[in-house]
N, C-alpha and C positions, 0 to 999 in steps of 0.2 A: 609249397606254401601258398597262401591266399590272403587277400585283404580287401576290405570295402574301399570304395572310391567315393569321394564327395566333391562335387563341382559346385562352387558357390559364386554365383553372379559373374561368371566369366565372360568377358567381351574381348574381341580382337579387331582393331581398326588398321586399315592400310590407307593412310591419308584420310579422306572423308568417307571412304567405304567401310562398312561394318561387315567383316566376315563372320563375326559371332556377336550377338546382342543379348547380354545379361542371361546367359545360360546357366541353369542350376539343375543338378541331377544328384540322386543319391542311389548308389549301386551297392548291393549287398555283397559280402565276400562269397565267392564261389558261383556268382551269376554269370550266365552267358548273355551279354548285352549286345545288340545290333544297332548301330547308327545307321539310319536308312534315310535316303532323300535323293533328290535330283543333283546333277552336277552343279557345283557352286552354292550348295546349301549350307556349307560349313562343317560338314561331318569329318572331312580329313583334316581341317584346321583344328578341330576339337581334339582329335586323336593325336595330332602333332604336339599340342599343348600338354596333353597327358604324358606323352613320352619325353617332354623336355626339349623337343627340337624347335619349338616356337614359344615365345613368352606371351602371356596374356596382357592385354592393355589394361584391363581391370579384372578383379576377381581373384579367387584362390582355388587351388586343387589340393586336396588332402588324400593321401593313400595310407591306409592302415592308421589313420588319425594324425599322420605326420604331414605338416605343410611342405609341399613340394617347391615353394617359391625360390627361385635362384638355383636349384639343383639341376646340373646337366644330366643328360641321358644316362651316362655311365654311373651316376650316383643314385639313380632312382631304382626302385624295386620293380621295374618293368622291363620287358623285352618286346621289341617291335618285329613283326613279321610282315614283309612287304610282298606285293604281287610279283616282283622280280626276285626270284629265289636267292640270288647273289651267293651261290655256292662257289667255292674255290675250285676251278677245274683241274688244278694240279694235285689236289689232295683227295685221299680216299674218303669214303663216307664217314668212317669212324673219326678221322681227323677233322673233317668239316663239322660234325656234331659236337666234337670236344673242343673246338676252337675257342669258344668263350671261356671255358674252364681253364684252358691253357693261358689265356690272357690274365686270368686271375691267380695264376701261379700254382695250380693244382699239379701234382706229379703225374707222370704219364700213366702209371698203373691205375690210379684213382679215376682220372678222366676217361681212360678207355672203358673202364667198368661202367661208368655213368653213361658214356655215349652208346655202348652196347645195350644197356637197359632202355635208353630212349629209342634206339633204332628197333628194338624188339617190340616196343609199344606201338610203332607204326608199321610193323610187319616186315622190316628190312634188316634184321640182324644177320641174316645169312648172306647179305650183300655188303657187309661192312668194309671189305677190301676193294670194292669197285670204285670207279671214278663216276662223277656226275654225268658225263657225256654217254655213259653206258646205260642211262636210265630213261624211262618214259617221263613225260611232264608230270603225271600224277605221282610217280615215284620221287622225283626231285622235290615235289610239293611236300611229301611226307618227310624227306630228310630236312627240309627247312623248318618244318614244325618240330621235329626232334631236336634240332639245334636250338630252337627258341626255348624249348622246355628243359633242355639240359642244365641250364643255369639256375633252374628252379625259381622263376620270377613269382612275385606276388600277383602281378597282373600282366597278362599277355595281350598286346595290342596287335590287331591284324588288319592290315590295310588292303582291302579287296584281294585277299590271297587267292581266291578261286577264279578271278576275272579271266585269266589267260587259258582256262581249261574249257574243253568242249562240253556240251550239255550233259552228255551221259557221265563223263568223268566228274563233272562239277557236282552232280547229284550224288554220286558215290561218295566223293570227298566230303560233301555236307554231313552225310551220315557218319563217316569216320571222325570228322572234326568234333561233332557233338558227342559221340561215344567216348573220345579220348578226354574231352573237357570234363565229362562226368567222372571219368576214372581218376584224373588227376586232382580235380577239385579247384583248380586255379580260376581266378576271375578272368574271363575272356571279354574283350571289348573289340567288336568286329565291325568294320566299315564296309557297306555295299550299297549299290543302287538298285539291286535285284530284289523285288518284293518277295518272290517265291523262295529265294535263298534265306531271306530274313525270317520268314514264317517257318521255314523248316528247321532252323537251328536255334532260334533265340528263346531264352526264358522270357525277356522282355525286349520290346523294340522302341527305339527313340526315333520318332519321325521328325525330320528336320526340314525347314523351308526358310530361305533368306536369312540364315544365321540365327533362327529361333527354333525352339522346340515346340512342334504342334501337338505331339501326343507322345505319351510314354506309358506303356501298358503291355500286357501279354499279347501274343499274336491274335488270339481269339477276341480279346476285348477290343483291339484296334480295328479288326475287320468288321465285327458285329456291332460294336458300340463306339464308333469314332468320336473323337471330341472336337473335331474341326472339319470344315468342308474340304480343306486341303487333304487332311488325313484320309477321309472317306474316299476322295477321288484318287489319291495316290496308291492306295492299297488294293487296286482292282477296279473293274467296271462298277459303276454306281449310277443309278438314276436320281436326279435331283429335280424335285417338284416344289415350286413355290406355293405357299399356302398362307392363309390369314386366320388367326385365332379368333373365334367369335365369342366363346365363353364356356363355362362348365357344362358338360352334358350329363352329369350325374354319375355316381358309382366309379369314381376315379377316372373320368374320361373328359375329353375336351372336344368341343365342336369346332370344326374348321371349314373354311371354303377353300377348295382347290380348283385347279383348272378344269376338272370334270364335274364339279358340283360339290355339294355338302359331304363332309367326311366326319366320322367320329373316330378319335384317336385315343388310345389309352395314355394316361399321363405318364406311364412308365417309359414311353417313347421319348420324353424329354430328359436329357441327362442331368440337367440342373432344375432349378425351380420351375414350375409351370408358368409360362408367359402370360402376361395380362391380355385381356381382350383387345383386339386390334393390332396385336404384334405380328409382324411378318416373320415367317419361319420357312425353312427349307427341309422338305422331307427327303431322306436318304433311303433308297431301296436298292438292295442287290439284285441282279438279274434272277438269281435262283430263288428269290423270295417273291417273284411274280409268276402267276399262272393263270390258265384259262378259267379256273374256278368252276362253279360259283363257290364262294366261301371267303371269309376275311373282309378286307376293305375294298369296295368296288372303285376302280379307276377308269371306268367308261370302256367304250368299244373302240377299236381301231382296226386298221388295215395292215396286214403283214406286207412289208415292203421288201425285206431281204431275209433269207434264211441261210445258215451255214451249219453244216454237220461238223461238230468238234469232237466226236467220240464220246466223252462223257454226257454230252447234251447237245441240243440243237440250239443255236443262237438265233433269235429272232428280233428284228428291228420292226417295231409296230408304231405306226403314225395314227394319232387320235387326238381327242380333245385334251388329253393331259400332255400332248407334245409327243416327240418321238421317245419311245421307251424301248429298253433292251430287256428281253426276257430269255431265260434259260429253260426251254421247253424239254420234255423227256425225249430220249433217243427214239422212242417209238411213236412220237407225235405224228398224226396224219396231216398236220397243217401244211399249206402250200402257200407260196407267194401269191399275194392278191386276196387270200381269204380274210374275212372279218373275224375278229376275236375279241371277246370281252375279258379284260385283265382284272385280276384281284390280287391284293397284296396281303401277305401274312402279317397280321397286326403285331404279333410278338417280335417281328424282325425289323419293324420300322424305327427309324431314329429321326428325331426332329431337332434341328439345330438353328440358332439365330441366323436370319438371312444375311448374306454377305453385306458388310459395312455396318452392321448393328453392334 
């Protein structure tokens, strides 16, 4: 089963401190949503409110159109999967997976059939009689997922379930988790602080900071067209350049003055209405959208201070009139530390946001 989730004006206070401040989200049935943000941003508090483990100080949560106010976790159409797998060590895998069905009074034959079906979904039906201590961390993770899905929840809540796995296994499990979600069609709401993980698995990402939603969009939209300076900086390396709007430049463009001189920026770079002349803005430029050119928008000349070969590209720190900039140069770039380089920005990849405090 699956269901939409509606979060309407939810706040949660602990004394004077606000863990969540007026959070509203609309999640479609069958979506894979990731709550992403630094420690203390409120993502786990929001997940706990959805699961019924914490009550909101204000606001409402609806699942499948039904108000969840006052309903305990056992009465909600949700199941929560924690980072700690919490498997029963004395039970076989089939009994672990069928435990929730046992608590609901299902007869042995029916729950074993459902448990085997879910174990098969995660590739462990042949190990149904084994105990958790006989499994690897990734296999125990799969058993925990099978147990969560066995009770057929409308919404599966996942609290950093991959955090304890090593990098290689975590990436493998990301792919498997996404494939299983698509197969079962259940609404998944997944908490993580790992940007790469969020981008790999999410249909849409909720970027949170200080109890508020900074951005809510697809991974590509958040990375390429962030809605806030925090969102831009949190989703990977980004160059931030201050600029002032001077006025229209004709043909859908605006004239700006930046640290390296005059700039002409397409008005598509502004995610909202084009700002008035005199407005202070911040240009957001990803390192891979900077290059030695020529071509695009000139950002002046600088000196390469540091180079690091990272496999897919060479990371260059360039000091110049525009301040220190980070550029992703090609693998085969002949550049060396100390060289002078003129940097250009791809105009279609520029985003201009109101300056901090505006």
